[in-house]
N, C-alpha and C positions, 0 to 999 in steps of 0.2 A: 707480488707484490711490494709496495715500501707498508708498511705500517703506520706512517702519519697518513692522515684525514685528509688530506691534498696534495693533491697530484706534487709528486717532487719533477722539476727539470734538473738533470745535474748539470752541469758546462764549464768543459774543459779547457780551460784558456780564457784570460784577461785583456785580450789588446781588442782590437778592433773588429771584427768578426762575435767573438765571445760576449763581448762588451755589447754589441748590440742586440744580439738578440736576451739579453739578459731584460735590457730594456725596453727592448718589439713587446714582451713577453708581460713584462707588469703594469706597463701603461697599462694593460686592458684586460690584465688575469688577477690581478696582484692581493685581490681578494680572495682567491679559490685558487691559487698554489701555491707555492715554495720552487724559487731558485738555489737553487746553489752551485757559484761561480768559486773554480777550481785553478789557486795559480800560481807557482814560485814566488814573485815577491806582490808587495804590497800595494806596489807603487807599476801604474801604469806607464810606458814609453812609447813615448812621441816619437815614434825614429824617424817619421818624413822628416824633420829639424836635424839628422844625425849628421850631416856630413859638415852643417855648422857649429853645432854644437861639441864636435872631437876637437877641429881647427881652431875655432877660436871660444874657450874658456869662458873670456868676456860675453857674448853675443847675449847667453840665456843667462837664467837664472837658474840654479835642481828644479825648486819644487814650480818653475814655465812646465817644464819638458816631464816631470817625472809627478803623474799626476796619485793621491792618494785612491782606489779603487773603493773600499768598503762604504767610506762615507760621503762616492757620491749617490749612494743607492738607499741613503736617509730615509728620506723622503717617504719612503713607501710604507705602505699597513708593517707594524712585526707580526715580524715569525714571515715576513711573504720572501724577508733575502737576507741568504745566508750567505760569509765568504769566511774562504778556508786556502791560507795558505798553506802554501806545499804543490807537489811534485808528486799528481802521478803516475804510480810502476805499472798495472795492470787492470784494467777486465775482466770481468766476468760477466758474460750475457747472461750464462742461463742463470744464475743464482741476483742479474740485475746490480750487479753492485761496484765501484772502483774505489780500488786501492793507493792510497796519500802516503807518503812517508811522513814520516812524522803520525802519523795514527794506528792506533792498535785498529781499530777494529775499523772496514771497508764503511766507502758510506751508501747509501741506496740510490733505487732513482726506480721510477716509473716509467722518464722518457730522458736519452744520454744523447747529451751535443756536443764530439766532436773539434777544438776551433781551435785545438795548439798548435794549428802555425809551424812557419820554416825554418831554419837556421842558413844561416852563413856557408858553403858548400864549404870553402877553403878553408875555415875559421885555424885546423889543427895547423894551415898551413902556410900562414901571414901572419902580421902584431895583426892580434885581438883589437878589434876596429866596431867597437857594439855597432853595429848597424839596424838589427834587431835585438828583443829583447833579450837575454842572456836565462841560464839556467838555475846560473849561483842562489838568485834568489836576492841576491847586493846587487841591481842596477848602476849605483849610482857609487859605489868601490870603481864596478870593471871599468863606467865612462871616465871618472877619475884616471886612476889607470893607464887609461888610452891616452887621457891629456895629455899628461906625464912625461911618456912617451913621443907622444908626434911634437914636443913642444923644447924639445932635445934632438931631433933632424935637424938636419940639414939636405937628408936628399932622401924621395921615396916614390916607390913604382909603383902604380895601380892596373892591377893585370881585370881586365872589361870594366869595358866601355858602353855600357849600356846607360839609364836614366845617372843610377845609384854612382857608379864610379867615375859620371863625366860629372855628376857633382860634387865629387870628393873633393876631381880635382882639378876645378873653377875655386874650391873653398883655402887649397890649399894653396892656390897662389896666390889668392885673396890675402890670406894670412901669413903669406913669405915674402909680399914683393917689401917691405925695407929691404930685407935681406935676399935680393934676386944673384946678386953678382955671385953669392954663396950654393948661395941654395936651387935643388932642380928638382921639378917633378915633370917624371916618364909614364902616360899616360899609354897602355898595350893594348890592342883592338883587336880582337879577331877574322874583323872585316870589315874593309877597303873603309867605308869610313863610320866613323863612329855613329850611337845611333840605328844602330841598323834595323829595327826594329817601329822605325823613322819613317818619314818619306825622307830623300835622297836629301834635300834639300834641306830640314830640319840639321843635317847631320853636317849637309859643312859648312851651313852656319856656325854650329857647336864649336867645328872645328878652327875658326876663324878666330870667333872669341881666345879660344884654349890657346891658340898662339900668337894673338895680339898679347894672352897675360903671360905667355911665358913658357908653357908649356909644352914639352916636346911630348909630339906624337908618331907612336910606331904600330901603324896600321897592319892588316895582315899578316899576322904573327900569333900565335898559341905562345902561353907563358904555357911548359908546360913541367913547368918544379922549379921550388923555391925552398933556400935550405938558407942555413947561420949556422957555419965552418965554426967547428971550437975553437973557439978565443976569434974569432975575429969582428965579435959584434956587430959585424954587416949580413946581408941577405945576398946570396946568388940569385938571382934570378936566371932563369936557363929558358930560353925558346928552340921555339918547331924548326926551326935552321938552326940554332949548335949557337949561334948567340946569345953569348954574357952578361945582362946588366945588374950591375950590385949597384946597394941604396940602404939609409940605414935603416931604411921599414918599408916593411912590402904591404899592402893591402887585395885578398884582394876583393870581388866585386865584378865573380865569374859564376854565378847561380844560387839555388837553395838547395838546399835538399831537409823530407820531410820531418817533423816532431814524429814520431809514431811510434819508440819504443816499442810501444805501452797497450798500443792497439795489437787485439789477436792478428795472424798473419788471414785468415780467412777476410778478413775487408779490406788486404792491402793488393794495388796492384807490384807487381815484379820490383817495379820502382822505388814503395816502402807506397802510397801514396793509397789517399784512405779512397777509394772507391762508391761512388754514387750516383744515384739513378735519377731521373728527371726531378725528380720532388727534392735531393739534394740528401735523399733520405741512404744510409749507408746500406748496403749490398754485397754479399757475401760466398752466391752462385754453390755451386751445391755439394762443395765441400761444405757450408755452415749444417753442425747438427743443432741448434738455437728454436728452431724451429720462427713464430714467426714473434719470436724475442730480439729479431733482425729490429724486426721494424721498428724500435723503440727506437731506433737508433740514429741520428743526420752529424751530419756531417759540413762546414763552412767555413767559407777562408779560403790558404793554402795552405793549407792540410790535403783537400782533394783535391783526384784524377785531372780538375779543369788547369789547363796548360796558364792560361796569365793569371801570373799570380800579382799581382794589385788591389790596391789600396780599392780603386773604385769600384774593379769589379766584386770585390766583399762588400761593397754598397751594394750593388744588384741583390746577389746572396740571403742576404742579411731576413729581407723582408719575404723569402718565398717560404725558407725554414720558420718565422716567426708564426703567416698562416699556414705552414701546414701541422705546426704545434699545433694551433687553438685550436685549429679543425678538428685533430686526433684528441686534445680535452674536452671540447666543451660537444664533439660532434654537430656541432653545428657553422655552418661557413664554408665557401670555395675550397678546392685548393687548387695549389700556384705551383706550374713548373717553369725550370728554370736552363733554360741553350745559351753558353757562352758562348757570343762573339769575340772571337778575336782578333777585331779592331778595333785600335786604340779611338775613342771619339778625340778624345782627351787629353791632352799631356802637357805640362808643364814644366823645364830643365831647367834651372837656374844656371849659372856659371858665376859664380859670385856675387855682390850684390848691387854689383850695376847693366846684369847684363846679362841675357840665354835664346833660348828661343823652345820648341816643342812644337805640337800641334794641338787643332781645333775645327772640327768640324769641314779636314777634310784638309786644313788652311795649316801652313804654318806661321806659326803666333810670332810677332813684330818684337827684337827684345827688350825694350821698351818696357811691354805691357807685362813682359813674363818678370823682369823687376817690379813690378808695382805689385800684377798677384800676389807674387807667393816667391821671388827674391832676398823682398826684403824684411821678412820677420819666419821664410817656408812655411807658413800659417801657426806657428804657438801661438797665436794669441786666441784660435779656435783648437787649437789640440781637445778641452777639455769635451767640444761637439763632434769633434772629428769621430773622436774614440771613442763612445758612448755612453757616457759617462753626467751626462749634458741634455738635454734635448732639443 
């Protein structure tokens, strides 16, 4: 156990899930615990607004979407919170420690929360467009590099027509409107309609809006490879029917992979996701050699085996982990359970600033409402609250 008098809760990852758990614990237990939050960057990236940030650098100031993490917890009692900038490269459940890049000594914990999230699945096979936080620690440099690359392009192919792909296509179309004769935005969808996880009506509405903006739609086709032949400067994107598309840049939005390289293998599914029970406690199966020490570890957010990896689902999970950690630490209070509902109750998908689509309570949302609610600023004005950095 940790030598610190107050129980130490180490949280790996300072995005929506990690920040939310940290604040939830400190709101009620700040006088009796210490929270240690570890993250590669000292800034929280409000990546919900990434489609506009990347395609329109003048839309927002960097300080609107890159928010300092440590100062956001300064109101809590001294000694109750510590921020460590670095990447975790190992967990030792037996010793109850995590090893962090740049630190000689491991960090001890009494309770551990894995909230390291996920990364775009094909980031190495497409133009680096940071739709999620990167592992470099310098988010602003990564974003500025992507913005520079995008600003010089005249053509883009976007692979994947889920919410992120559709939003990026819409933002490209808006940003390139004045050079439409020379510029081309192409969106490739593996399904017959875009936004296949939503009602068909939402997908049809999105297609109409995209087509009106000049976006070329390629449906019922998968990207099987994307390469930059030496010296050409162009991307060659091959589809599953053998057709090839050419573009200045290729952006993949076809899924995510877990940031779990540092997690002991016995905690992982075959796909690399962290296995959890209905209390969001990490499970290790019969091969575990750590006994009850496994019960000190939770996982939350994108990193878990729960398949719907969206911010709204993270918001559902955070209170579960907070409640169960409080019960563990204090020995009081009811334990909470979580069963993910795969249905999406609400989703808003802007297609540029003036239109969009989505669903709410089973209904396709009116395009102007999407524009008013999210399309104007992609919720940047609410970034601190949504990111767990503000009450």
